C-alpha positions in Angstrom: 16.8 19.1 -6.4 19.8 17.0 -5.8 19.7 13.6 -4.0 22.5 13.3 -1.5 22.7 9.8 0.1 24.8 11.1 3.0 21.8 13.3 4.0 18.9 11.0 3.2 18.9 7.2 2.6 17.7 6.1 -0.8 15.1 3.8 0.9 13.7 6.8 2.8 13.4 8.8 -0.5 11.5 5.9 -2.1 9.2 5.6 0.8 8.3 9.3 0.6 7.9 9.0 -3.2 5.4 6.1 -2.7 3.5 8.1 -0.1 3.0 11.3 -2.0 1.6 10.0 -5.3 -0.5 7.0 -6.4 1.9 4.4 -7.8 -1.0 2.1 -8.6 -2.4 4.2 -11.5 -0.9 3.7 -15.0 0.1 7.0 -16.7 -2.1 9.0 -14.4 -1.8 11.3 -11.4 -5.1 12.7 -10.3 -6.9 14.2 -13.3 -3.7 14.4 -15.3 -3.4 11.5 -17.8 -0.7 10.5 -20.3 2.9 9.2 -20.5 4.4 12.2 -18.8 2.3 11.4 -15.7 3.6 7.9 -15.3 5.1 6.8 -12.1 8.8 6.1 -12.6 12.0 5.5 -10.6 15.3 6.2 -12.4 18.2 4.4 -10.7 21.9 5.1 -11.0 23.3 1.9 -9.6 22.2 -1.8 -9.5 22.0 -1.4 -5.7 19.4 1.4 -6.1 17.4 -0.8 -8.5 17.4 -3.7 -6.0 16.3 -1.3 -3.2 13.5 -0.1 -5.4 12.3 -3.6 -6.2 12.5 -4.7 -2.6 10.5 -1.6 -1.5 7.8 -2.3 -4.1 7.6 -5.9 -3.0 7.1 -4.7 0.6 4.5 -2.2 -0.4 2.5 -4.8 -2.3 2.8 -7.3 0.6 1.6 -4.6 3.1 -1.9 -4.3 1.6 -1.9 -0.6 2.5 -1.9 0.8 -1.1 -5.0 0.5 -3.3 -3.5 -2.0 -5.8 -0.3 -3.3 -7.3 2.5 -0.8 -8.0 2.8 0.0 -11.7 5.8 2.3 -11.3 8.5 1.8 -14.0 12.0 1.1 -12.8 14.5 2.3 -15.4 18.2 3.2 -15.6 18.8 6.9 -15.4 18.1 8.8 -18.6 19.1 12.4 -19.6 16.4 14.8 -18.4 16.0 18.5 -18.5 14.7 21.2 -16.3 11.0 21.9 -16.6 9.8 25.0 -18.4 9.5 28.2 -16.3 5.7 27.9 -16.0 6.3 24.5 -14.2 8.9 25.8 -11.8 7.6 26.4 -8.2 4.1 25.5 -9.4 2.8 24.5 -6.1 4.2 27.6 -4.5 2.3 29.7 -6.9 -0.8 27.5 -6.9 -1.0 25.8 -3.5 -4.1 23.9 -4.4 -2.8 23.1 -7.8 -2.6 19.3 -7.3 -5.1 17.2 -5.4 -3.0 14.1 -5.8 0.4 15.0 -4.3 0.1 14.8 -0.6 1.4 12.5 2.2 -1.1 9.7 2.8 -0.7 8.7 6.4 -2.0 5.1 5.9 0.4 4.4 3.0 3.4 3.6 5.2 5.6 0.7 5.6 6.3 -0.7 9.1 9.3 1.1 10.7 9.9 -1.6 13.3 13.6 -1.5 12.4 13.8 2.0 14.0 14.9 3.8 10.8 14.5 7.6 11.1 11.4 9.1 9.5 11.9 11.2 6.4 12.4 14.9 7.2 11.8 17.5 4.4 13.7 20.7 4.5 13.0 23.1 1.7 16.1 25.2 0.9 15.8 28.2 -1.2 
């Protein structure tokens, strides 16, 4: 997956990220526990870092999430493609994760008329 800011605003990407997982649990997503399950944002610019910090502050002020955000905010690091058994995991096992879904109540106010995030899966 490649992030293209001309298609989707970084802020919208973050809002979706914070809606589809629990950023309030340390090193855990659902029943999976350990450092590889930590919530983390990897930024490529200082502007992205500031947008992430601002978004987290708004999330915490909203009171809509179950606790304080514990997501790490780090500069980008080298990463690698997941092993074949992890590719398309949810396509092969649609009920594979109980923790990655959009939570309708975990939303920030859109009074500024920003467009909602639209997902388009391209094969």
